N, C-alpha and C positions, 0 to 999 in steps of 0.2 A: 713087273719091275718095281712099281711104286710100293707094293706091299713089302718087298724084300728090303727096300731102303728104310721104310718105317720101322721094321723089326730090328734092323741093324742099329738104327739110331736109338731105339729104346733099350737095347742091350748095353750100348755104350753108356747111356744115361743111368741105367740101373747100377752100373759099377761105381758110379760116382755119387749115388744117393746116400745120404746119412739120415738118421731119424730126426735130426734137428734142422735139416735144411729145407725150408719151405720153398725156395726157388726151384730146386730140383724136383720136388714133389709136384709143383705147379706145371713144370715142363712135361713130366710124366703123364699128368692128367690130360694135357693138351694133346699129346701124341696118341694116347689111348683112346680119346674120344673120337679120333678120326679113323680108327681102325674098324674092320668088320667085326660083327658080333654073332655068336652062335646062340640059338635058343635053348640048347640043352645044358651047356656049361659055359663058364667064363672063357672067352677066346684068349689066345696067348697075350694079346695086348692088354685085355681087361684083367687077366691074371696078375699082371704086374701091379694093378691097383691094389690087390690084396697085400702084396709086399709093402706097398706104400701105406696101407691101412695099418699093417703090423708095425710100421715105423712111426705111427701116431698121427697120420694125416686124416683129419676129419673130412676134408674134401674127398679123399679117396673112399672113405666109408660111405658118404652120401651118394657118390657115384655108383658104388656097388649096390647100394640099396635101391637106387633108381632102376638100374639094369635088372636086378632080381625081381622087382615088382612088375616090370614090364613083361618079363618072360616067366613069371610065376615060379621063381626059383627060391623057395623058402630056405633051402639049405644055406645059401649065402647070406640071407638075412639073419639067420640064427648065428652064423659065424661072426657077423658084425655085431649082433646083439651080445655075444659072448665077450666081445671087446669092451662092452659097457655102453655102446651107442644107444642113447635114449630113444631116438626116433625108431630104431629097429625094435627095441624092446616094446615100445608102445604099439607098434604095428602088429607084432606077434600077439600081444594081449588082445587087441581088437579083433584079430582074425580067429582066435581060438574059440571053438564051440564047447570045449571041455572046461568046466568051471575050475577044476584043480589046476589045469595047465594055465588058464587065464589068470588065476590068482598068483601063480608062480611068477609070471612076467610082471604083473602089477606090483608085486612086492619088490622086484628088482628096480622098477621105475620109482617106487616110493622111496627106496634107499637113496635115490638121487634127488629127493625133495620135489618130485613132480606132483604138483597140487591136484591135477585132474585124476591121477592114478590113486592118490590117497583118498580122494572123494569116492571114487568107484569102489575101492576096498571097503569103505564104510557102508556101501549099499549091499555088498556081497556077504559081509560077516553077519552071523546070527548072535554074536556076543555083544550085548548092549554097551558094556564098558569099552570094548575095543572099537565099536562103531563111533562112540563119542570121542575117543582118543584120535582116531583117524580124522574125524571132522575138525578137531581142534588143530591138528597139524596142518591140514589144508587151509583152514581159516586163517591161521597165523601167517600163511604165505599169501594172504589177501585174495583167496579164491572165492569169488562171489557166491557160487552155489553152496559151498560149505558154510559160509557166514550166514546165509539165509536159512539153511537147514538147522544150524545150531540155534538161531534165534527162534525158529518155529518150535524146536524141541523144548527149549526152556520155557517158552510161552505156554505150550500145551501142558507142561508139568508144573505150571504155576510157581516157578522159581523167579520171583519178581525181580530180584537184583540182577541175576545172570540174564534174564530175558531182556530187561531194560538195556543193559550194556550191549548185548549182541544186536538187539533191534535198532539201536542207534547206528551201528555199523551197517546193518542190512538195509536200512532205509535209504542209503546212498544208491543201492542197486534195485530195490524192489518196493513198489507202491503198497503192496499188501503188508509188507513188514512195517512200512511207515504208518499205515492205518493201525496195526496192532500196537505200535509204539504209542500212538495217540490214545488208545484205550487204556494202556497201562499208566500213562502220564495222568490221565483223568482220575484213575483210581488213587493215584498218589497226590491228588489235589493240586496238580500242576496244570491248572485249567488253561492258561494262555498258551503254554507250550503245547498242550494237547490239541487245542484248536488249530495252532499253526501246523502241526503234523497232519491233521485231517485235511486242511485246506491244500497243503502241498501234495498230498496223495490223491486228491480228488480228480485230477486230470486223467489219471490212469486207472483208478479203482473206484467203482460206483458206490460201494458201501461207505467209503470215506467221505464222499460228497454228501450222503444222507446224514452222516454224523455232524459234519460241518454246518449244514443247513439247520439241523435241529438245534444246535447250540446257539446259532445266530438268530433264530426265529422265536424260540421259546425260552423263557426264563424260569428258573426254579422259584417256587413260592411255598408258603406255609400251608398247612392243612386247612386252617380256618379261612383261606381264600375261597373255599367252596361254600362259605356262608356269606350270602350277599348282604350288602348294607341296605338300610331301609330306603335310601334314595336310588338304589340300583336294582330294583325288583321288577323290571319290565321284562315280560317273557319275550324271548327272541323269535324271529321269524326267518324264513328262507326266501329271500327275494319277494317278500310280500305274502308268501304262502304260510298258512298256519302250520306250525310244527306240533302235531299231536304227540309225538314222541321225541323228546330232546335228550340226546345222549351226551353225557359228560365223560370224556376219556381222561383218566387220571393215571399218569405214569409215575413209577417209583424209582427210576434210575435213568441214566443216559440211554442204556440199551432199550429200555421199555419206552422211553420217549420217542426214540427213532421208530420203534415198532408201532406205536400209536399214530405217529405222523404218517407212516406208510399206509396203515389201514384207513385212515381218514381220507387220504388221497384216492385209494382204491374204491372206497364206497362212493365218493362223490363223482367218480367216473363210471360207476357201474350202472349201465342203462336199465338193468332189471328193476332198479329202485327209483327210477325217475319220477314215477307217479305216486310213490308212497310218501306220506307226510311224516318223514323221519329226518331230523337234523342232527348234525354233530356240532356241538359247541366248540369254541377254541380250546385246545388241549391244555390241561393243567399238569405241569411237571412239578411234583412235590419235592421238597428239599430232602436230602438224605436223612433217613430214619424218622421222617415225619409221620409215617404210617407204620404201626406195629402189626406185624403179621406172624402167625405161627403155623407150622405144618399140622394138618389133621388128616392122618392116613395119606392118601394121594393128593389131597387138596390143601389149599392155604386158607386160613381164616384171619381176616384183618379186622382190627379194632376200629369201628366207625362210631363208637359211642361219643367221642369228642364232637362229632357232627350232630348225632341224634339228640344229645342232651340239651341242645339250644334250640328253642322254638324259632323257626324261620321258614321261609318259603324258598326252596332251592330254585335256581333258574333251570335246572335239569329235572327231568322226570325219571331218568334211569342213569345209573352210574356203572362205568366199565373200568375195572382196575387192571392195569397192565403190570404183571409181576414177573420176577425172574424165573420162578418155577411154580409148579402146581397144576393139577388137572383143570381143564376148562369146565366151568359149570355156571348155571344161573340159579339164583335164589331170590325170589320175588323180583324186585327191580334192580338187583345187583348182579353184575357179570364179572367173572374172574377169567383172565387169560394169562398164559405164560409165554416166555420168550420163544418156545418151540412151536406155538400155535400159528398156523397159516391163516390167510384171509378167509378161506372157506369154512374154517372152524368158527370164526367170528360170525359169519353169516348164519351158520347152523344155530349157534347160541342166540343170535339176535331174534330168530323166529320164536324162541321160547319166551322172549319179552312180550310177544303178541299172543301167547297162549298155545302155540303149536306144541305137539307132543312128539317124541321120538318115534320113528317107524321101525326101529330095531327093538328087540325085547327089552322092556324097561324093568327096573328092579321090582321086587315084591312090594316094597313100600309104595312106590308110585303106581303099581298095578292096582293096589287096593283103592287108590283115589280115582284114577282115570278109568279103569276097566269095570269098576262098580257103578259108574255113572255119577260119582260124587263131584268130579270136575269134568267139564266138557271142553274138548279141544276142537278147533275148526277142521282139523284133518283126521278126526277119529270118529268112527261109528262102531258101536258094540252091539252085537246081536247074538243071542243064544238060540240055537235051533230048538224048536218046540217038538217034543216027541209025539204029540197027538196029531201033528200036521204032516202032510205029504211033503216030499222034497220040493215039488212045484209051489206048494202053498208057502213053505218057508222062504223060498226064493222070492216070491211075490211080496211077502211081508218085508223082507230085507230091502227089496227095490223100492218099496213104498217109503221106508224110513230114509233111504238115501235120497229120494226125491224131495221129501219134506226138509231134509237137512241141507242138501246141496243143489236142489232145483233140477233134478233129472240129469245127474252127471253121467257122461258117456262111458267112463272107464271106472267101474267099481271093482276093487281088487282086495284080496285078503292082505292084511299087514301082519307083521311080527310083533307089534306093540304089546299085545296082551298074551304073548306066548307063555308067560309065567303065571297065568291065571287060568280059570276053567271056562273062559268065554272066548269067542272069536272076534277079532277086531278087523276093521276094513278101512281103506283109504280111498280117496277119489282119484286115483291114478294107477294105471297098470304098470308104470315104469318105476324103477328105483329112483327115489328122489334124494335131495340133499339132506332130508331128515333121517334117512337111513344110512347113507354114506355121504358124508359132507363133500368129499372130493369129486363126486359126480357133477357138482355144480348145476344139477337139474332142478330148477324151480318151475313147475308147471304154471302156465298162465292163470289157471283157476286158483292156485295157492296165493298168487299175488293179489287176486281179487279178494280172497278171504282175509289176507293180511291187512289190506286197507280197511276192510270192514271192522276188523279187530281193533285197529288203531282208533277208529272213530268211537268205539265202545269204551275207550279209556281202560285199558288193561291194567293189571297190577303194577304199581310204581315203586320207587325207592321209599316212599312214605310207608309202605307196608313193611319193609325191612326195618326201618327205623322204629316202627311201632312194636315190632317183636323185641328189639333191643330194649326199649323202654319197659316192656312187660317183664323181661328178664331182670331188669333193675328194680322191679316192684314199684314202678311209677305209672299207675293206671291213667292219671290225667294226661301225662305226656303221651302215653300210648294211644289214648283216644284222640289226641290232637293229630298225631301222625296218620291215624286211620281215616280221619275225616278230611284231611287236607286235599285239595284239588290240584293235582299236578298235571 
């Protein structure tokens, strides 16, 4: 009986509804919500909602959408979407597994200035200009993901003005964008504003914290800071321990100063080097353009003649340059590292300061020196099988040489060092070590023992590099000075 009364009431109400009468629409919604519903189609009472929706009732549209979602009736959601209902349109876009269909609904939503749909369209299109246009539309509606995406795009494409403008907006929402803003501001010589950006981004983004600390802890200096004054020529020590090898990290930019600072921290916490007499002096961050460097194939060559031409006794025995680019390498007492090099690369190159040779195939030039016996490396043994001896006799000779060199090492293994020569090379480890693949991080204990022995022998220092520079400048007296200096 109650159902009959409800239906009658709804029919009477329907006759009096007009498209602009919200009171009647509300009454219709009330009565329809108390009626039974079918899972296959809209029940009679709910069908009246459709008439209310056609008359412009947003409440009726939302009620139909709710019912259709509950009973998985996409037909009615599409009907409401055709009326321009944004909720229905976005729902259909989200539910569509077909990209063409999905794009169709997203475009309908985008026409209503729906910022999320504009952003999603930017992700779907393969047209770069269209993608940026969609991002701009969404960003102009203050949609944070679009603002961040635009800032990242212009930053990656080195459009400094656009990147700065969008990064200022993105910094409100995103700590990484604020960090990037700091980097751009630093490049624009807006140092105080850059530091502020790094500090504010530090709480949520670790890289920003590293930049802020570097700026606060290390000041930029001139190149001649590396030349000590006469009254400041005392060799440093590490908590009373003599530093046989004293490394001077020299950074050439803010990025490389951060890089140097991180490597110094890693090294000082690296337990493998606790007993090695190696110290890292306070980092020197050179002023912009203080050091002239030029590309040389894959490497960088930096002009250190301003240091070498003045007779002095450096506080450091070895110099490590942190550069924006260029292959990592060691030349005498000078190491070059670039921004892409990880800590394990530094450790690998550091071993070269102590005379260790690579355990991968070295170049023909180096093979002529090391594989011929001209230079001796602590991790290299060269032996040519003698044709007049048996295999056992050759093996006995090899083992005897290994015993003389390494004191009866347990694991004698062939190495690839001299693969580009006609002799066979060996190493005192059966495992792949950090000298063959730096990212293995495997430094056998025996290698650390050899390392300290090499440090005590006073390996080649930066003096040797300066001596070569002086020789190239046809100054034999200065070259002799640097060759004889005790660092």
